[in-house]
C-alpha positions as CSV (number, residue, x, y, z in Angstrom):
1,M,-24.4,64.3,36.0
2,N,-24.5,60.3,35.3
3,Y,-23.1,59.0,38.7
4,L,-20.8,55.4,39.6
5,Y,-20.7,54.4,42.7
6,I,-17.8,52.9,43.5
7,G,-17.8,52.7,46.9
8,K,-18.5,53.7,51.0
9,L,-16.5,55.7,53.5
10,V,-15.8,54.0,56.3
11,N,-13.2,56.0,58.4
12,T,-11.0,58.1,59.1
13,H,-7.8,57.8,59.7
14,G,-5.2,60.0,61.7
15,I,-5.7,63.3,62.2
16,K,-4.8,65.1,59.5
17,G,-7.8,64.0,57.2
18,E,-7.0,60.9,55.5
19,V,-9.8,59.0,55.1
20,R,-11.1,54.7,54.8
21,L,-13.1,54.0,51.8
22,L,-14.2,50.0,51.2
23,S,-14.3,50.1,47.4
24,S,-14.4,46.4,44.8
25,F,-14.3,48.9,42.1
26,R,-12.0,47.3,39.3
27,H,-10.6,50.5,38.1
28,K,-9.4,52.1,40.4
29,Q,-5.7,53.1,38.8
30,K,-8.3,55.7,36.4
31,I,-9.9,58.0,39.6
32,F,-7.7,57.0,42.8
33,I,-5.5,60.0,41.1
34,P,-4.3,63.9,42.0
35,G,-7.4,66.0,40.5
36,F,-9.9,63.5,40.5
37,K,-14.0,64.4,41.2
38,L,-15.1,62.2,43.5
39,F,-19.0,62.7,44.7
40,I,-19.5,61.5,48.5
41,G,-22.9,61.3,50.3
42,K,-26.6,61.7,49.2
43,D,-26.6,66.1,48.1
44,K,-23.5,64.2,46.2
45,R,-21.0,66.9,47.5
46,E,-17.4,67.2,45.0
47,Y,-14.0,66.0,46.7
48,E,-11.0,66.4,45.0
49,V,-8.3,63.3,45.3
50,E,-4.9,65.4,46.4
51,S,-3.7,61.8,47.5
52,Y,-4.2,57.8,47.5
53,R,-2.3,55.3,48.8
54,K,-3.1,51.2,49.3
55,H,-3.8,50.0,52.8
56,K,-4.2,46.7,54.0
57,N,-8.2,46.2,51.8
58,F,-9.0,49.3,52.5
59,D,-8.5,52.6,50.1
60,M,-6.8,55.7,52.1
61,I,-8.1,59.3,50.4
62,V,-6.8,62.8,50.8
63,F,-9.0,65.1,49.6
64,K,-7.5,68.4,48.1
65,G,-7.1,71.4,51.0
66,I,-8.9,69.1,53.5
67,Y,-6.0,68.2,56.3
68,D,-8.3,68.1,59.7
69,I,-9.7,65.0,60.9
70,N,-13.2,67.8,62.3
71,L,-13.3,68.0,58.3
72,V,-14.4,64.1,56.6
73,E,-15.7,63.1,60.4
74,H,-19.1,64.0,59.3
75,L,-18.1,61.8,55.9
76,K,-18.5,58.7,57.8
77,G,-20.9,55.6,56.3
78,S,-21.7,57.7,53.3
79,N,-22.1,56.5,49.4
80,V,-18.9,58.0,47.0
81,Y,-19.4,58.6,43.5
82,I,-17.9,58.8,40.1
83,N,-18.8,60.8,37.6
84,R,-19.2,58.2,35.0
85,P,-18.1,60.4,31.6
86,S,-15.5,61.5,33.2
87,L,-13.9,57.7,33.6
88,V,-11.4,57.7,30.3
89,L,-11.3,53.4,30.0
90,E,-9.0,51.9,26.8
91,K,-10.7,51.6,23.4
92,N,-12.5,48.0,24.9
93,D,-12.2,48.0,27.7
94,L,-16.2,47.8,29.4
95,L,-17.5,48.6,32.8
96,A,-19.7,45.5,33.6
97,V,-22.7,48.8,33.8
98,D,-22.5,49.3,30.6
99,L,-23.8,46.6,29.2
100,I,-26.9,47.1,31.3
101,G,-30.4,47.1,28.3
102,F,-27.7,43.9,26.2
103,N,-28.9,41.5,25.1
104,V,-27.6,38.3,26.3
105,I,-26.6,36.0,22.9
106,I,-25.4,31.9,23.2
107,N,-25.0,30.4,20.1
108,D,-27.3,33.1,18.1
109,K,-30.1,32.0,20.7
110,F,-31.7,34.9,22.7
111,I,-31.4,34.0,26.4
112,G,-32.5,37.1,27.8
113,E,-31.2,40.8,28.3
114,I,-29.3,42.6,31.4
115,K,-31.0,43.7,34.0
116,E,-28.5,44.3,36.7
117,V,-24.9,43.8,37.4
118,L,-23.9,42.3,41.1
119,D,-20.6,42.6,42.3
120,T,-19.2,40.2,44.4
121,P,-15.2,39.5,45.7
122,A,-14.6,37.2,42.5
123,N,-15.9,39.1,40.0
124,E,-19.0,40.6,38.7
125,V,-21.9,39.1,37.8
126,L,-24.2,40.3,34.4
127,V,-28.2,39.0,36.3
128,L,-30.1,38.5,33.3
129,D,-34.0,39.6,33.0
130,N,-34.8,36.1,33.8
131,K,-32.4,35.8,36.8
132,V,-29.7,33.8,35.0
133,M,-26.6,35.0,35.7
134,I,-23.3,35.4,33.9
135,P,-19.9,35.7,35.4
136,Y,-18.5,38.9,33.2
137,V,-15.0,36.9,32.8
138,K,-13.4,35.7,29.6
139,A,-14.2,32.4,29.9
140,F,-17.9,33.2,30.2
141,I,-18.0,36.2,27.9
142,N,-17.1,35.6,24.2
143,K,-17.7,38.8,22.6
144,V,-19.5,41.9,23.8
145,D,-21.5,44.2,20.1
146,T,-21.5,47.7,21.6
147,S,-23.0,48.4,18.3
148,K,-25.8,46.1,18.2
149,K,-26.3,45.9,22.0
150,E,-25.1,42.5,22.8
151,V,-23.0,40.4,25.0
152,L,-22.5,36.9,23.2
153,V,-21.3,34.3,25.8
154,N,-19.5,31.3,25.3
155,D,-22.2,27.7,25.6
156,V,-21.0,26.7,29.2
157,K,-22.3,22.6,30.8
158,G,-24.6,24.0,33.8
159,L,-24.9,27.3,32.5
160,L,-28.5,27.6,32.2
161,S,-29.2,24.4,33.9
């Protein structure tokens, strides 16, 4: 499987098995739906979403068939993943992590290769092999060409200096 980190279970909530997830994943509406499978912990044990709600800055989840705090308490502090292929996005919608390995081009000039993606509260940031960081927002990204594995970036003053 191709696992994608989406957040961390930070606590339980109430006595009926609900858990608190802290996540900045940008496509929550696609994964926090009944029947979607999440993989939790080092062993990536599979859990199925039964219900979801937002509460303050937490994502509150109840897993199918688990309605007791004692059955989820051991999950506190665990990382939560999804199987990347199970996430269905719109035709032109890409995850920033899908761009790892793409070349970055500014004014027909190769700038570097995307090696990492940082997930910040404001937006995702593409980190190149030369340590240049580019915010993954429309103001900076002109076009993503998946066939050429290139990201065309606007020449924004101060970006490379």
